[in-house]
C-alpha positions in Angstrom: -5.5 13.3 13.6 -2.3 11.7 15.1 0.8 13.9 15.8 3.5 12.5 13.4 7.1 11.9 14.5 9.6 14.7 13.7 11.4 12.7 11.1 8.2 12.6 8.6 8.1 15.2 5.7 5.3 17.6 6.1 2.5 17.7 3.5 3.9 21.1 2.3 7.3 19.4 1.8 6.0 16.7 -0.3 3.8 19.0 -2.4 6.9 21.4 -2.9 9.3 18.5 -3.9 10.7 18.8 -7.4 10.9 14.9 -7.5 7.3 13.9 -6.8 6.6 10.4 -8.2 3.1 10.9 -9.4 1.7 10.4 -11.9 2.0 6.6 -11.9 1.4 5.4 -15.4 1.0 1.9 -16.6 1.4 1.4 -20.3 0.1 -1.7 -21.9 1.4 -3.7 -18.8 1.1 -7.4 -19.0 2.6 -10.4 -17.2 2.5 -13.8 -18.5 3.5 -17.1 -16.8 3.3 -20.7 -18.1 1.5 -19.7 -21.2 -1.2 -17.8 -19.2 -1.7 -13.9 -19.4 -2.1 -12.9 -15.7 -2.1 -9.3 -16.3 -3.3 -8.2 -19.7 -2.4 -4.9 -21.4 -3.3 -2.6 -18.5 -3.3 1.1 -19.2 -3.6 3.2 -16.2 -2.8 6.8 -15.0 -2.9 7.6 -11.3 -2.2 11.2 -10.6 -4.2 12.1 -7.6 -2.9 11.9 -4.0 -4.9 10.1 -1.4 -5.8 6.4 -1.3 -6.3 4.4 -4.3 -8.0 1.0 -3.8 -7.4 -2.1 -6.1 -10.6 -4.4 -6.1 -11.8 -7.5 -8.2 -12.8 -10.9 -7.5 -10.3 -13.6 -6.4 -7.7 -14.4 -9.1 -8.3 -11.2 -10.9 -4.7 -10.0 -10.6 -4.8 -7.6 -7.8 -1.8 -8.6 -5.8 0.3 -9.2 -9.1 -0.5 -5.7 -10.2 0.6 -4.3 -6.8 3.9 -6.2 -7.1 4.4 -5.0 -10.5 4.0 -1.4 -9.5 6.4 -1.7 -6.6 9.1 -3.4 -8.9 9.1 -6.8 -7.1 8.4 -8.5 -10.3 9.0 -7.6 -13.9 6.4 -7.2 -16.5 6.5 -9.5 -19.6 5.4 -6.5 -21.7 4.7 -2.7 -21.1 6.1 0.0 -19.0 5.7 1.6 -15.5 6.5 5.1 -15.2 6.8 7.3 -12.1 6.5 10.9 -13.1 7.8 9.9 -16.5 10.8 7.7 -15.1 11.0 4.0 -15.1 11.6 2.3 -11.8 15.2 2.7 -10.5 16.9 2.4 -7.1 16.2 5.9 -6.2 12.5 5.5 -6.8 12.2 2.2 -5.1 13.8 3.7 -2.0 10.9 6.1 -1.7 8.4 3.4 -1.5 7.5 0.8 1.1 5.1 -2.2 1.1 3.0 -4.1 3.8 2.1 -7.6 2.9 -1.1 -9.6 3.8 0.9 -11.7 6.2 3.3 -10.0 8.6 6.9 -10.4 7.6 8.9 -10.0 10.8 12.5 -11.0 12.1 13.1 -13.0 15.3 13.9 -9.7 17.1 11.9 -7.3 19.4 9.5 -4.8 17.9 11.9 -2.0 18.0 14.6 -4.0 16.5 12.5 -4.9 13.6 12.2 -1.2 12.8 15.8 -0.2 13.5 17.1 -3.2 11.2 14.9 -1.6 8.3 16.2 1.8 9.1 19.9 0.5 9.0 19.2 -1.1 5.5 17.9 2.3 4.3 21.0 4.0 5.5 19.7 5.9 8.3 22.4 6.7 10.8 22.8 4.7 14.0 22.2 7.6 16.4 18.8 8.3 14.7 17.5 4.8 14.5 16.5 4.3 18.1 14.3 7.6 18.2 12.7 7.0 14.9 11.8 3.4 15.8 10.3 4.4 19.1 8.3 7.1 17.5 6.9 4.9 14.7 5.9 2.4 17.6 4.1 5.4 19.3 2.3 6.2 16.1 1.0 2.6 15.9 0.1 2.5 19.6 2.9 -0.1 20.3 5.4 1.7 22.3 4.7 -0.6 25.3 5.7 -3.5 23.1 9.0 -2.1 22.1 11.1 -4.7 23.7 8.6 -7.6 23.1 9.6 -10.2 20.6 7.8 -9.4 17.4 6.6 -12.9 16.8 4.8 -13.2 20.2 2.7 -10.3 19.5 -0.9 -10.8 18.5 -1.9 -10.9 14.7 -3.1 -7.3 14.9 -0.1 -6.0 16.7 2.2 -7.8 14.2 0.4 -6.0 11.3 0.6 -2.7 13.0 4.2 -3.4 13.5 4.8 -4.1 9.9 2.9 -0.6 9.0 4.9 1.3 11.6 8.1 -0.2 10.1 7.1 0.9 6.6 6.1 4.4 7.7 9.2 4.8 9.7 11.0 5.0 6.3 8.8 8.0 5.5 8.0 6.8 2.0 6.1 8.9 -0.7 4.4 5.8 -1.8 2.9 3.1 0.4 1.7 -0.1 -1.0 -0.5 -2.6 1.1 -1.8 -6.1 0.0 -4.9 -7.0 2.0 -3.4 -5.6 5.2 -6.4 -6.5 7.3 -7.8 -9.7 5.7 -7.4 -11.8 8.7 -7.9 -9.1 11.6 -10.5 -8.4 14.1 -12.6 -5.3 13.8 -10.5 -3.3 16.3 -7.2 -4.0 14.5 -8.7 -3.3 11.2 -9.8 0.1 12.4 -6.5 0.7 13.8 -4.7 0.1 10.5 -7.5 2.1 8.6 -6.8 5.1 10.9 -3.1 5.0 10.3 -3.7 4.8 6.6 -6.0 7.7 6.6 -3.5 9.8 8.6 -0.7 8.8 6.3 -2.7 10.1 3.2 -3.5 13.4 5.1 0.4 13.7 5.5 0.8 13.6 1.7 1.7 9.8 1.4 0.2 8.2 -1.7 -1.5 5.0 -0.5 -2.2 2.1 -2.8 -4.1 -0.7 -1.2 -5.7 -4.0 -2.5 -8.7 -5.1 -0.5 -11.5 -7.6 -1.0 -13.6 -5.8 1.6 -16.1 -3.6 0.0 -17.0 -1.8 3.3 -13.2 -1.0 3.7 -12.9 0.4 0.1 -15.8 2.6 0.8 -14.3 4.0 3.9 -10.8 4.5 2.4 -11.0 5.1 -1.1 -10.6 8.3 -3.2 -10.6 6.2 -6.5 -10.9 2.6 -7.5 -9.2 0.3 -9.8 -11.3 -2.7 -10.7 -9.6 -5.8 -12.4 -11.1 -8.9 -13.6 -9.1 -11.8 -15.2 -6.1 -9.5 -15.2 -7.8 -6.8 -17.1 -8.5 -3.3 -16.1 -12.4 -3.1 -16.3 -12.8 0.3 -14.6 -11.0 3.2 -13.0 -13.3 5.7 -11.4 -13.5 8.1 -8.5 -14.8 6.3 -5.5 -18.1 8.0 -5.1 -18.8 7.4 -8.9 -17.8 3.9 -8.8 -19.8 2.9 -5.6 -22.9 4.6 -6.7 -22.9 3.4 -10.4 -20.4 0.9 -11.6 -20.2 1.0 -15.3 -19.5 -2.5 -16.1 -21.7 -5.7 -15.4 -18.9 -7.4 -13.7 -18.4 -4.8 -11.3 -22.1 -4.3 -10.6 -22.4 -8.0 -9.9 -19.2 -8.0 -7.6 -20.7 -5.0 -5.4 -24.0 -6.7 -5.3 -22.3 -9.7 -3.7 -23.1 -12.1 -6.8 -20.8 -14.8 -8.2 -18.3 -13.3 -10.7 -16.7 -15.9 -13.1 
């Protein structure tokens, strides 16, 4: 396990907090656009720590559901509750998200992190040390003063994850974070996610990679055509999916 920077809350601190965000509840959550129901009446309650994986065929609504959870888009119908409270500014500040394609400023690797910290209201005197420690966490300390956009694809994605973790979120969302990465970069990202959940951060990740889901997941949300088909513990889901569509997906078949 990695040694975390001193600015991270300990698992004990998170467990004792009276403001925990879990459970996450989706109540009849729907999203409609251009007459099409993209997310269809999803009821879901996620209450356990660790890593939750959202899976399903292409076009099943995985990324949309993640963005709804994070408050980036508003649902057409239904509600999202964090420990019984609707999304608000305070809750959003306790979350972070990493997208499939790295989103980086035309600045150095370190400056990308210090900028995010400044937006979060971290004092100037603390930003530099927090940024460097986050870079150390991701194995990028030697690239601290390298322009972020000249880093390799894997390094850019690790930088995005380091930036998210520098905010010390309670909830971390990731949308296909290793979709276009080589095996070594994928492994580095997965190790960071496993360590994050050991430190008490709730991780919710979208992936199409069954092998990755097997390595990471404590529980699995399976979507198809915007509907929640299954929500199971990972061992149960991977051993014996209950639905025909999930069984076909896991077997590598075509899912229409």
